[in-house]
N, C-alpha and C positions, 0 to 999 in steps of 0.2 A: 444758385451759384452765379457768379459774375465773372467772365473771362478777364484776365489781365494781359497776358502775353499773347494769347492766341484770339484774333478777332473773330473766328468762327464760333467758339464757345461750346459748351456741351451740346449733344444732339440727342434729343429723345428717340428711342428705338420703338417705344410702345405706341399703340394706337390710341384714339380718343376714349375717354372713359365712358361707359355705358351707364343707363338709367339706375342699374341696381347696385353701382358702387358703393361702398360704405362712406359715410359722411365724415368720419373723424381720423381716417388715414388714407394714405395713397401709395401706391407702389409703381414704379416706373423703372425701365432699363435705359441706361444712357451710355453713349460713347463719348468719352472725355478725351479731348485733344491732348497731344503732347504739349508740353508748357506748363505755365503757371495758371492755376485757378483759385480765386479767392471766394470763400463762403463767407458772406457778411452775416451779422446776427440774424436769425429766422424766427418767425412766431411759431415754428414746429420744431419738435424733436426730429432730429435727422439721423437715420442709420444707413450707412452706405457699405455695400458688401462687394468686393472685388469678384467678378465672375470670369474674366477673360484669361488670356495668357500672362504669365508673370511679367511685371513691369517694375523697373528700378524707380524709386520715387523719394521724395523728401517731403515732410508735412510738418505743420505747427499748428496747434489747437490749445487755447486756454492754458498757456504755459508749458505744455507738453511739446516736445520736438523729437523727431525721429527720421533718421535715414534708413531705408528698408528695400526689401525686394517684396512687392506686393504679389500674393499668390491667391488662387481661387479659395474662397471662404474667409479671407481676412476681412475683419469687420471695424469700421470706425463709428464711434457715437458722438454726436455732436448735439448737446443739449439745446433747447430754445434759448435764444439770447446769446448763445456762444458764437465765436467766429473762428476761422482757420484758413490756412493756406495750404494748397497742395501743388507740388511740382512733378510731374510725371515726365520720364525721359521718353516714353513712347505712349501711344494712345492706350487707353484703358477702358474696359467695359464693366459698368457697376450697377449694381441693382440698388436703387435709392428708395428708402421707405421714409415717409414723412408721417408723424403721429402728432396729433393736436395736444397741447396741455391738458384740455378738457378730458380727453381719454385717459390719460395718466392720473389726473385729479380725481376721477371716478373710481379708478382701480385702486388708488392709495387710500381713499376712504373706505372702500369695502374690504381692504386688507387690514384695516385698523391702524393705518399709518396717517399721520397728520400731514394732510396734502399741502399745507402751507409750509412746512418744514421738511419736506422730502424733496430732494432734487437729484436728477440723474447725473452721474460723473462723467466727464469725458473720457472716451477711450480711443486708443489707437492700436491697430493691428490685434485687435482681439479675436480670439478664437472661441466661439460659443456654439456648440451643436444645437441647441435649442432655438436660438436666433436664426440659425442657418436654416433649419428644418422650417420654422414658420414663415421665413422671407420666402423660400421656394414655394411653399403652399400658397401664399398671397399671391406670388406672381402667376402660379398655375391657374388660380381662380380669376384673376384679372384677364388672362389670355382666352380663358373660357367663356369670356364675357359675363363673369359673376354668375354662371349658370346655377351653382348652388344657392343662389338667393343672397340678399343682402344680410340676412341673419347669420348665415355660415361665414361670410367675410368678416362681420363684425366680431364673431366669436373668435376667429383667428386674431384679430387685433387686439382683443381685450386679453387673450392669452399671452400675445407678446408684451402688452403693456404690463401685465401682472408679473411675467419674467423679469422684465427690465427693473421693476421696483424691487423684486427680492434680491437680484443679483448684482445690479449695477447702480446703486444709489450711494450718495455720500453718507458717511456714517451719522447716526444719531436718531433712527426711528425703530419702533418696536412693532410688534404684531401679535394679535390675539383673536382668536376666532372659534365660536363653538361648532357643534356638530349638528345643529338643527337643520331642518329644511324650511320651506315656505310654511307660514301659517296656513292652516286648512282654508280659511276664507280667501286668502290672497291667491293660494293655488287654484282654487276654483275660478277666480275671476281670470287668471291667466289662460287657464284650460278653456273656458268658455270663449275668450277672445280668440284663441287660435282656431277653435272649431269655426267661428263665425267668419274667418279670414284665411281659410285653407286655399281659396282661389288666388291669393296674391302673396306677396313676399314681406310680411311684416318683419321690421328689424329688431334687433337686441334692444334699441333704445325705446321702441315702442312697448315691448314686452315689459322691460323693467319699470316703465313709467306706470303701466297698469298695476304692477305688483307694488309700486311705491319704494323701490330699492335701486341703488345704482347698479350700473350694467355688470361690473365685475362680481359684486355681492350677489346679485340676482343669478347670474350663471351657475355659481356654486350652490345656492339653495335650491335651484330648479333641479339641478342634477341630483342632489340628495333627496328631493321628493319623488322624482320620476324615474331615477336610475340611469338617465341618459342626458346629454346635453340639449339645449332648446332646438338646434337645427335638426338633430336625428329625431327628436319626438315629433316635430313638424312633418318631417319626410315620412314617417310612419304612419301618421294620422291620414295623410294625403293618400298613401298607397292603401290604406284600409278603407277610406272613403270610396276610392276607385274601385277597390274589389267589390265592395257593396253594390256600387251603381252597375258595374259590368253584370253581375249575378241578376240584377233587377231586369236587365235587358231592354230597358226602354230608350237608351241613348247609344249611339255609335261610340266606338272607341276614342275617335278623335274629339268629339265633344266632351266626353268624360275626362279626357287630359286637360282641357281648358277649364272645365269645372272645378277640378282639383288642384289647379295651380301649376301644372306641368307646362313646359314650353311647348311640347308637341307630344304625338303619340308615341313615338320612338322613345322619348324622354321618360315618358310613364312607364313603358315596357321595360326599360333598363332598370329603373328604380323598383320596379315590381319584382323583377327577378331577383335583384339584390337583397330586398326585405322579405319576401315571401318564399323565394326560391322557385317561382313558378311564372310563366309568361301569361298575359292576358288571354290569349287564345287558348292556353292550355286550362286556364281557370275556368273559362267559359264552358268548354268541352266538359270538364269535370262536374260542373254545376247543373248540366242538363239532365 
């Protein structure tokens, strides 16, 4: 966004992105100054959600024009290539999400939509609980330094892309999808890859490339095959590997945490309690 009336311009409130940040989307909290802000055409799809106190505003985007009282949860969708103008009477705090066309292209293809004839529709002051939930989840992940790993953040992003395509596209696309899971050979390749990479954070793009499917389609097929999304499966396998190593008794807990992809020993303990319902120390005592 580029300021017109206010030379200060928008101010990003979030800190620098970490190494685990997803590649195809970003999330930032901004303080928008009172005055007029122009959003020139962007290479990304932009979703902005008002999060602060109510603000009187006027806006225009792709032929839509509106005077409104912006309240928390109000959402604007500005598709890639679109432009708009926003005039706020007071400063406003917004959560801004940017999704690359590549993310929506992949999601459209795997939802059996023609990605070349599927376009997001501009929306002003939209209320959508699904978008709001995913936006807050992405913000929480960012503030936690993407502690859930790149795979989890990318899973949230693909869920958001799929919802946008189902609920907020221009008319003219259809959808068809069967109920099958991953072919057995492909499933084995993916599970073998995960087993070999439990000590790091493989992303959804890597896993879908191993399987030979687009990210959105892969996510659906993987869940049908395993009964859980990829990030949950990966967490469970890490916990199970950590459990086995703890019971062997050859490494201390801090070494095992690193060997199995956890940030530190406390992170491993939290995940183990969540998945197995028992702490590492209790597990070792019971195994003696």
